[in-house]
py3Dmol code that shows the C-alpha trace and the ligand (Angstrom):
import py3Dmol

protein = """\
ATOM      1  CA  MET A   1      86.374  16.071 -62.847  1.00  0.00           C
ATOM      2  CA  THR A   2      87.773  18.916 -60.763  1.00  0.00           C
ATOM      3  CA  LEU A   3      85.517  21.044 -58.568  1.00  0.00           C
ATOM      4  CA  ARG A   4      87.157  23.957 -56.809  1.00  0.00           C
ATOM      5  CA  VAL A   5      85.170  25.126 -53.776  1.00  0.00           C
ATOM      6  CA  ARG A   6      86.145  28.432 -52.199  1.00  0.00           C
ATOM      7  CA  ASN A   7      84.773  29.196 -48.751  1.00  0.00           C
ATOM      8  CA  ASN A   8      83.725  32.848 -48.551  1.00  0.00           C
ATOM      9  CA  LEU A   9      81.916  32.333 -45.244  1.00  0.00           C
ATOM     10  CA  ALA A  10      83.254  33.357 -41.851  1.00  0.00           C
ATOM     11  CA  HIS A  11      82.916  29.727 -40.719  1.00  0.00           C
ATOM     12  CA  ASP A  12      84.368  26.367 -41.720  1.00  0.00           C
ATOM     13  CA  SER A  13      82.496  24.799 -44.586  1.00  0.00           C
ATOM     14  CA  SER A  14      82.403  21.742 -46.827  1.00  0.00           C
ATOM     15  CA  ILE A  15      80.547  20.325 -49.788  1.00  0.00           C
ATOM     16  CA  HIS A  16      79.355  16.732 -49.788  1.00  0.00           C
ATOM     17  CA  TRP A  17      78.366  15.217 -53.144  1.00  0.00           C
ATOM     18  CA  HIS A  18      75.262  13.286 -52.233  1.00  0.00           C
ATOM     19  CA  GLY A  19      74.989   9.925 -53.950  1.00  0.00           C
ATOM     20  CA  ILE A  20      78.128  10.363 -56.018  1.00  0.00           C
ATOM     21  CA  ILE A  21      80.526   7.425 -56.020  1.00  0.00           C
ATOM     22  CA  LEU A  22      83.990   8.808 -55.303  1.00  0.00           C
ATOM     23  CA  PRO A  23      87.187   8.219 -53.312  1.00  0.00           C
ATOM     24  CA  THR A  24      86.781   8.654 -49.527  1.00  0.00           C
ATOM     25  CA  GLY A  25      88.951  11.766 -49.418  1.00  0.00           C
ATOM     26  CA  MET A  26      86.624  13.531 -51.884  1.00  0.00           C
ATOM     27  CA  ASP A  27      83.392  12.791 -50.010  1.00  0.00           C
ATOM     28  CA  GLY A  28      83.480  16.123 -48.201  1.00  0.00           C
ATOM     29  CA  VAL A  29      82.521  15.125 -44.662  1.00  0.00           C
ATOM     30  CA  PRO A  30      84.641  17.137 -42.186  1.00  0.00           C
ATOM     31  CA  GLY A  31      86.321  15.096 -39.490  1.00  0.00           C
ATOM     32  CA  LEU A  32      85.796  11.914 -41.450  1.00  0.00           C
ATOM     33  CA  SER A  33      87.242  12.193 -44.930  1.00  0.00           C
ATOM     34  CA  PHE A  34      88.912  15.614 -44.743  1.00  0.00           C
ATOM     35  CA  ALA A  35      89.368  18.536 -42.363  1.00  0.00           C
ATOM     36  CA  GLY A  36      86.789  20.849 -43.935  1.00  0.00           C
ATOM     37  CA  ILE A  37      87.425  24.155 -45.701  1.00  0.00           C
ATOM     38  CA  LYS A  38      88.581  27.082 -43.550  1.00  0.00           C
ATOM     39  CA  PRO A  39      87.234  30.610 -44.166  1.00  0.00           C
ATOM     40  CA  GLY A  40      88.917  32.152 -47.204  1.00  0.00           C
ATOM     41  CA  GLU A  41      90.428  28.829 -48.263  1.00  0.00           C
ATOM     42  CA  SER A  42      89.686  26.550 -51.184  1.00  0.00           C
ATOM     43  CA  PHE A  43      89.481  22.821 -51.619  1.00  0.00           C
ATOM     44  CA  GLU A  44      89.797  20.972 -54.898  1.00  0.00           C
ATOM     45  CA  TYR A  45      87.658  17.924 -55.293  1.00  0.00           C
ATOM     46  CA  HIS A  46      88.969  15.509 -57.938  1.00  0.00           C
ATOM     47  CA  PHE A  47      87.105  12.408 -58.977  1.00  0.00           C
ATOM     48  CA  ASP A  48      86.089  10.379 -62.010  1.00  0.00           C
ATOM     49  CA  VAL A  49      82.424  10.480 -62.893  1.00  0.00           C
ATOM     50  CA  ASN A  50      81.177   6.909 -63.282  1.00  0.00           C
ATOM     51  CA  GLN A  51      77.432   7.369 -63.110  1.00  0.00           C
ATOM     52  CA  SER A  52      74.547   9.380 -64.476  1.00  0.00           C
ATOM     53  CA  GLY A  53      71.257  10.596 -63.039  1.00  0.00           C
ATOM     54  CA  THR A  54      69.828  13.126 -60.604  1.00  0.00           C
ATOM     55  CA  TYR A  55      71.793  13.910 -57.441  1.00  0.00           C
ATOM     56  CA  TRP A  56      72.491  16.868 -55.220  1.00  0.00           C
ATOM     57  CA  TYR A  57      75.220  18.429 -53.134  1.00  0.00           C
ATOM     58  CA  HIS A  58      75.095  20.116 -49.777  1.00  0.00           C
ATOM     59  CA  SER A  59      77.248  21.531 -47.042  1.00  0.00           C
ATOM     60  CA  HIS A  60      78.205  19.033 -44.364  1.00  0.00           C
ATOM     61  CA  SER A  61      79.174  21.702 -41.816  1.00  0.00           C
ATOM     62  CA  GLY A  62      77.068  23.039 -38.965  1.00  0.00           C
ATOM     63  CA  PHE A  63      73.546  24.001 -40.004  1.00  0.00           C
ATOM     64  CA  GLN A  64      74.593  25.376 -43.392  1.00  0.00           C
ATOM     65  CA  GLU A  65      72.463  22.910 -45.297  1.00  0.00           C
ATOM     66  CA  GLN A  66      69.369  24.060 -43.395  1.00  0.00           C
ATOM     67  CA  THR A  67      70.105  27.636 -44.451  1.00  0.00           C
ATOM     68  CA  GLY A  68      70.175  26.772 -48.135  1.00  0.00           C
ATOM     69  CA  MET A  69      73.690  25.631 -48.958  1.00  0.00           C
ATOM     70  CA  TYR A  70      72.790  22.976 -51.473  1.00  0.00           C
ATOM     71  CA  GLY A  71      72.141  22.482 -55.151  1.00  0.00           C
ATOM     72  CA  VAL A  72      71.308  19.953 -57.813  1.00  0.00           C
ATOM     73  CA  ILE A  73      73.577  17.751 -59.901  1.00  0.00           C
ATOM     74  CA  VAL A  74      72.209  16.254 -63.102  1.00  0.00           C
ATOM     75  CA  ILE A  75      74.637  13.958 -64.917  1.00  0.00           C
ATOM     76  CA  ALA A  76      73.578  13.155 -68.476  1.00  0.00           C
ATOM     77  CA  PRO A  77      73.970   9.507 -69.464  1.00  0.00           C
ATOM     78  CA  ARG A  78      76.640   8.620 -72.024  1.00  0.00           C
ATOM     79  CA  GLU A  79      74.367   6.075 -73.713  1.00  0.00           C
ATOM     80  CA  PRO A  80      70.895   7.100 -74.968  1.00  0.00           C
ATOM     81  CA  ASP A  81      68.507   7.876 -72.104  1.00  0.00           C
ATOM     82  CA  PRO A  82      65.835   5.139 -71.799  1.00  0.00           C
ATOM     83  CA  VAL A  83      63.411   7.828 -70.625  1.00  0.00           C
ATOM     84  CA  SER A  84      61.929  10.046 -73.297  1.00  0.00           C
ATOM     85  CA  TYR A  85      60.558  13.487 -72.505  1.00  0.00           C
ATOM     86  CA  ASP A  86      59.976  16.885 -74.082  1.00  0.00           C
ATOM     87  CA  ARG A  87      60.926  19.003 -71.094  1.00  0.00           C
ATOM     88  CA  ASP A  88      63.042  18.619 -68.015  1.00  0.00           C
ATOM     89  CA  TYR A  89      62.543  20.436 -64.711  1.00  0.00           C
ATOM     90  CA  VAL A  90      64.275  20.105 -61.379  1.00  0.00           C
ATOM     91  CA  ILE A  91      61.980  20.401 -58.368  1.00  0.00           C
ATOM     92  CA  LEU A  92      63.993  20.981 -55.229  1.00  0.00           C
ATOM     93  CA  LEU A  93      61.854  20.689 -52.102  1.00  0.00           C
ATOM     94  CA  SER A  94      63.089  22.261 -48.902  1.00  0.00           C
ATOM     95  CA  ASP A  95      62.088  23.629 -45.518  1.00  0.00           C
ATOM     96  CA  TRP A  96      62.988  27.161 -44.487  1.00  0.00           C
ATOM     97  CA  SER A  97      62.832  28.835 -41.091  1.00  0.00           C
ATOM     98  CA  ASP A  98      63.466  32.486 -40.274  1.00  0.00           C
ATOM     99  CA  GLU A  99      64.743  31.230 -36.924  1.00  0.00           C
ATOM    100  CA  GLU A 100      68.442  30.513 -36.592  1.00  0.00           C
ATOM    101  CA  PRO A 101      68.801  26.742 -37.047  1.00  0.00           C
ATOM    102  CA  SER A 102      70.944  26.650 -33.898  1.00  0.00           C
ATOM    103  CA  ASN A 103      67.986  28.109 -31.957  1.00  0.00           C
ATOM    104  CA  VAL A 104      65.655  25.503 -33.438  1.00  0.00           C
ATOM    105  CA  TYR A 105      68.115  22.824 -32.375  1.00  0.00           C
ATOM    106  CA  ALA A 106      68.541  24.289 -28.874  1.00  0.00           C
ATOM    107  CA  LYS A 107      64.771  24.340 -28.374  1.00  0.00           C
ATOM    108  CA  LEU A 108      64.475  20.705 -29.467  1.00  0.00           C
ATOM    109  CA  LYS A 109      67.256  19.722 -27.072  1.00  0.00           C
ATOM    110  CA  LYS A 110      65.330  21.266 -24.179  1.00  0.00           C
ATOM    111  CA  MET A 111      61.888  20.115 -25.296  1.00  0.00           C
ATOM    112  CA  GLY A 112      61.618  17.535 -28.063  1.00  0.00           C
ATOM    113  CA  ASP A 113      58.032  18.432 -28.932  1.00  0.00           C
ATOM    114  CA  TYR A 114      58.484  22.204 -28.870  1.00  0.00           C
ATOM    115  CA  TYR A 115      57.068  22.554 -32.418  1.00  0.00           C
ATOM    116  CA  ASN A 116      54.553  19.747 -32.087  1.00  0.00           C
ATOM    117  CA  PHE A 117      50.980  20.813 -31.351  1.00  0.00           C
ATOM    118  CA  ARG A 118      49.517  17.398 -32.005  1.00  0.00           C
ATOM    119  CA  GLU A 119      50.585  15.622 -28.824  1.00  0.00           C
ATOM    120  CA  ARG A 120      47.968  13.616 -26.952  1.00  0.00           C
ATOM    121  CA  THR A 121      45.926  15.472 -24.343  1.00  0.00           C
ATOM    122  CA  ALA A 122      43.838  14.447 -21.317  1.00  0.00           C
ATOM    123  CA  GLY A 123      40.775  14.746 -23.575  1.00  0.00           C
ATOM    124  CA  ASP A 124      42.336  12.311 -26.061  1.00  0.00           C
ATOM    125  CA  LEU A 125      42.970   9.892 -23.196  1.00  0.00           C
ATOM    126  CA  TRP A 126      39.298   9.991 -22.275  1.00  0.00           C
ATOM    127  CA  ASP A 127      38.227   9.415 -25.909  1.00  0.00           C
ATOM    128  CA  GLU A 128      40.671   6.528 -26.178  1.00  0.00           C
ATOM    129  CA  ILE A 129      39.343   4.890 -23.018  1.00  0.00           C
ATOM    130  CA  LYS A 130      35.795   5.249 -24.327  1.00  0.00           C
ATOM    131  CA  ALA A 131      36.771   3.699 -27.672  1.00  0.00           C
ATOM    132  CA  LYS A 132      39.163   0.936 -26.581  1.00  0.00           C
ATOM    133  CA  GLY A 133      38.600   0.454 -22.869  1.00  0.00           C
ATOM    134  CA  VAL A 134      41.028   1.105 -20.024  1.00  0.00           C
ATOM    135  CA  ALA A 135      43.099  -2.067 -20.450  1.00  0.00           C
ATOM    136  CA  GLN A 136      43.883  -1.572 -24.142  1.00  0.00           C
ATOM    137  CA  THR A 137      44.520   2.161 -23.671  1.00  0.00           C
ATOM    138  CA  TRP A 138      46.917   1.378 -20.812  1.00  0.00           C
ATOM    139  CA  LYS A 139      48.671  -1.219 -22.974  1.00  0.00           C
ATOM    140  CA  ASP A 140      49.059   1.159 -25.938  1.00  0.00           C
ATOM    141  CA  ARG A 141      50.308   4.033 -23.797  1.00  0.00           C
ATOM    142  CA  SER A 142      52.740   1.726 -21.971  1.00  0.00           C
ATOM    143  CA  MET A 143      54.214   0.541 -25.239  1.00  0.00           C
ATOM    144  CA  TRP A 144      55.014   4.085 -26.373  1.00  0.00           C
ATOM    145  CA  ASN A 145      56.213   5.104 -22.916  1.00  0.00           C
ATOM    146  CA  GLU A 146      58.569   2.133 -22.739  1.00  0.00           C
ATOM    147  CA  MET A 147      60.036   3.199 -26.085  1.00  0.00           C
ATOM    148  CA  ARG A 148      60.181   6.785 -24.755  1.00  0.00           C
ATOM    149  CA  MET A 149      58.526   7.861 -27.962  1.00  0.00           C
ATOM    150  CA  SER A 150      55.405   9.678 -28.967  1.00  0.00           C
ATOM    151  CA  ASP A 151      53.209   8.327 -31.727  1.00  0.00           C
ATOM    152  CA  ARG A 152      52.574  11.940 -32.710  1.00  0.00           C
ATOM    153  CA  ASP A 153      56.077  13.108 -33.585  1.00  0.00           C
ATOM    154  CA  ILE A 154      56.316  12.285 -37.272  1.00  0.00           C
ATOM    155  CA  SER A 155      58.239  15.524 -37.728  1.00  0.00           C
ATOM    156  CA  ASP A 156      60.008  17.315 -34.871  1.00  0.00           C
ATOM    157  CA  VAL A 157      59.969  20.671 -36.623  1.00  0.00           C
ATOM    158  CA  THR A 158      56.700  21.732 -38.190  1.00  0.00           C
ATOM    159  CA  ALA A 159      55.079  24.489 -40.213  1.00  0.00           C
ATOM    160  CA  TYR A 160      54.921  26.453 -36.951  1.00  0.00           C
ATOM    161  CA  THR A 161      58.375  27.709 -37.928  1.00  0.00           C
ATOM    162  CA  TYR A 162      58.910  26.234 -41.387  1.00  0.00           C
ATOM    163  CA  THR A 163      57.838  27.435 -44.793  1.00  0.00           C
ATOM    164  CA  TYR A 164      58.101  24.755 -47.444  1.00  0.00           C
ATOM    165  CA  LEU A 165      59.793  25.810 -50.646  1.00  0.00           C
ATOM    166  CA  ILE A 166      59.863  24.573 -54.237  1.00  0.00           C
ATOM    167  CA  ASN A 167      63.069  25.657 -55.932  1.00  0.00           C
ATOM    168  CA  GLY A 168      63.434  28.299 -53.223  1.00  0.00           C
ATOM    169  CA  VAL A 169      59.991  29.779 -53.935  1.00  0.00           C
ATOM    170  CA  THR A 170      57.327  30.053 -51.213  1.00  0.00           C
ATOM    171  CA  PRO A 171      53.807  28.629 -51.637  1.00  0.00           C
ATOM    172  CA  GLU A 172      52.473  32.222 -51.776  1.00  0.00           C
ATOM    173  CA  ASP A 173      54.673  33.083 -54.747  1.00  0.00           C
ATOM    174  CA  GLY A 174      54.261  29.660 -56.349  1.00  0.00           C
ATOM    175  CA  TRP A 175      56.908  28.064 -58.530  1.00  0.00           C
ATOM    176  CA  VAL A 176      55.894  27.842 -62.187  1.00  0.00           C
ATOM    177  CA  GLY A 177      57.074  25.315 -64.781  1.00  0.00           C
ATOM    178  CA  LEU A 178      55.684  25.899 -68.241  1.00  0.00           C
ATOM    179  CA  PHE A 179      54.806  23.198 -70.733  1.00  0.00           C
ATOM    180  CA  LYS A 180      52.717  22.805 -73.852  1.00  0.00           C
ATOM    181  CA  ARG A 181      49.659  20.637 -74.260  1.00  0.00           C
ATOM    182  CA  ASN A 182      50.450  16.910 -74.565  1.00  0.00           C
ATOM    183  CA  GLU A 183      54.105  17.334 -73.755  1.00  0.00           C
ATOM    184  CA  LYS A 184      55.874  14.778 -71.626  1.00  0.00           C
ATOM    185  CA  VAL A 185      57.616  16.521 -68.755  1.00  0.00           C
ATOM    186  CA  ARG A 186      60.414  15.029 -66.716  1.00  0.00           C
ATOM    187  CA  LEU A 187      60.417  16.248 -63.131  1.00  0.00           C
ATOM    188  CA  ARG A 188      63.485  15.613 -61.020  1.00  0.00           C
ATOM    189  CA  PHE A 189      62.369  15.800 -57.394  1.00  0.00           C
ATOM    190  CA  ILE A 190      64.944  16.236 -54.688  1.00  0.00           C
ATOM    191  CA  ASN A 191      64.154  16.392 -51.009  1.00  0.00           C
ATOM    192  CA  SER A 192      66.741  18.713 -49.536  1.00  0.00           C
ATOM    193  CA  ALA A 193      64.664  19.475 -46.440  1.00  0.00           C
ATOM    194  CA  ALA A 194      66.216  19.046 -43.019  1.00  0.00           C
ATOM    195  CA  MET A 195      63.081  17.726 -41.358  1.00  0.00           C
ATOM    196  CA  ARG A 196      60.367  16.882 -43.767  1.00  0.00           C
ATOM    197  CA  ILE A 197      58.831  14.030 -45.709  1.00  0.00           C
ATOM    198  CA  PHE A 198      56.943  15.270 -48.768  1.00  0.00           C
ATOM    199  CA  ASP A 199      53.914  13.564 -50.280  1.00  0.00           C
ATOM    200  CA  VAL A 200      53.837  14.615 -53.909  1.00  0.00           C
ATOM    201  CA  ARG A 201      50.675  14.694 -55.960  1.00  0.00           C
ATOM    202  CA  ILE A 202      49.680  16.656 -59.045  1.00  0.00           C
ATOM    203  CA  PRO A 203      45.882  16.797 -58.979  1.00  0.00           C
ATOM    204  CA  GLY A 204      44.387  15.242 -62.098  1.00  0.00           C
ATOM    205  CA  LEU A 205      47.718  13.897 -63.364  1.00  0.00           C
ATOM    206  CA  ARG A 206      49.273  10.501 -63.024  1.00  0.00           C
ATOM    207  CA  MET A 207      53.037  10.311 -62.729  1.00  0.00           C
ATOM    208  CA  THR A 208      55.378   7.603 -63.874  1.00  0.00           C
ATOM    209  CA  VAL A 209      58.337   7.153 -61.553  1.00  0.00           C
ATOM    210  CA  VAL A 210      61.302   6.360 -63.795  1.00  0.00           C
ATOM    211  CA  ALA A 211      64.289   6.712 -61.480  1.00  0.00           C
ATOM    212  CA  SER A 212      65.107   6.741 -57.797  1.00  0.00           C
ATOM    213  CA  ASP A 213      68.368   7.785 -56.132  1.00  0.00           C
ATOM    214  CA  GLY A 214      69.943   8.248 -59.544  1.00  0.00           C
ATOM    215  CA  GLN A 215      69.071   4.754 -60.747  1.00  0.00           C
ATOM    216  CA  ASN A 216      66.693   4.041 -63.601  1.00  0.00           C
ATOM    217  CA  ILE A 217      63.945   1.712 -62.431  1.00  0.00           C
ATOM    218  CA  ASP A 218      61.148  -0.251 -64.073  1.00  0.00           C
ATOM    219  CA  PRO A 219      58.631   2.572 -64.504  1.00  0.00           C
ATOM    220  CA  VAL A 220      55.793   2.655 -61.974  1.00  0.00           C
ATOM    221  CA  THR A 221      52.707   4.785 -62.543  1.00  0.00           C
ATOM    222  CA  VAL A 222      51.346   6.443 -59.416  1.00  0.00           C
ATOM    223  CA  ASP A 223      48.923   9.112 -58.226  1.00  0.00           C
ATOM    224  CA  GLU A 224      51.200  10.049 -55.362  1.00  0.00           C
ATOM    225  CA  PHE A 225      54.659   9.286 -54.048  1.00  0.00           C
ATOM    226  CA  ARG A 226      56.586  10.116 -50.923  1.00  0.00           C
ATOM    227  CA  THR A 227      60.101  11.482 -50.648  1.00  0.00           C
ATOM    228  CA  ALA A 228      61.986  10.511 -47.524  1.00  0.00           C
ATOM    229  CA  ARG A 229      63.492  12.968 -45.109  1.00  0.00           C
ATOM    230  CA  ALA A 230      66.681  14.846 -45.926  1.00  0.00           C
ATOM    231  CA  PHE A 231      69.937  13.243 -47.001  1.00  0.00           C
ATOM    232  CA  ASN A 232      68.015  10.685 -48.884  1.00  0.00           C
ATOM    233  CA  LEU A 233      66.230  10.933 -52.089  1.00  0.00           C
ATOM    234  CA  ALA A 234      65.994  11.961 -55.668  1.00  0.00           C
ATOM    235  CA  VAL A 235      62.941  10.773 -57.572  1.00  0.00           C
ATOM    236  CA  ASP A 236      62.483  11.318 -61.283  1.00  0.00           C
ATOM    237  CA  THR A 237      59.000  11.184 -62.665  1.00  0.00           C
ATOM    238  CA  VAL A 238      57.553  11.748 -66.077  1.00  0.00           C
ATOM    239  CA  SER A 239      54.143  13.350 -66.283  1.00  0.00           C
ATOM    240  CA  LEU A 240      52.039  13.500 -69.370  1.00  0.00           C
ATOM    241  CA  ALA A 241      50.443  16.899 -69.638  1.00  0.00           C
ATOM    242  CA  VAL A 242      46.668  17.073 -69.488  1.00  0.00           C
ATOM    243  CA  PRO A 243      45.260  16.764 -72.973  1.00  0.00           C
ATOM    244  CA  ALA A 244      42.551  19.396 -73.218  1.00  0.00           C
TER     245      ALA A 244
END
"""
ligand_1 = """\
1
CU
Cu 73.619 14.073 -48.360
"""
view = py3Dmol.view(width=600, height=400)
view.addModel(protein, "pdb")
view.setStyle({"model": 0}, {"cartoon": {"style": "trace"}})
view.addModel(ligand_1, "xyz")
view.setStyle({"model": 1}, {"stick": {}})
view.zoomTo()
view.show()
């Protein structure tokens, strides 16, 4: 396969093919496997495709991925697909900020919990002492302090600045995927967020997870699943539409 990427930005760029098995020089990580793509220049990626499944690509330069430079790759299997479905939708989850990502980063460098409004307070300390006693509270706090971590920083950047998008659409606008009654729908979830774990649930529907990171798996039926933070995951599920 040949993929010709032309950089029309004013900055260096690159495209990394996430999860695709390819020669090192085609991996698209500037400074590691190639020099990056200069403004106005092109780079030709050549590689053999030896896999099928759901993957994605994204810029590996600066904060370009955070500003939306990514997309989905679906490689159809050569042999018959073990998963049967009537419809197929990609659901790309992401986090968007109207702030410049470099500003977000600069703020975090100066104050790691800038966007975190859930840190422990003096009031929490008092409640903790009442619940666990001074000794246990001291022990718990010491443990976190020794690790120089907070137990309340699951995500450094929060909805204070982020809007979470499905296929680039805000929650207010709402992404819509149509299906008919009793159809089996394949949903290809990709977490392309920079800073977010997503817990995915479709109220009233059970989902069968059929693939993860491009690999078919023994199907698992769940009410909810979690997609790891960026650079990590593609989950395929099949949902049976509500019979009504
Ligand atoms: Cu990646």
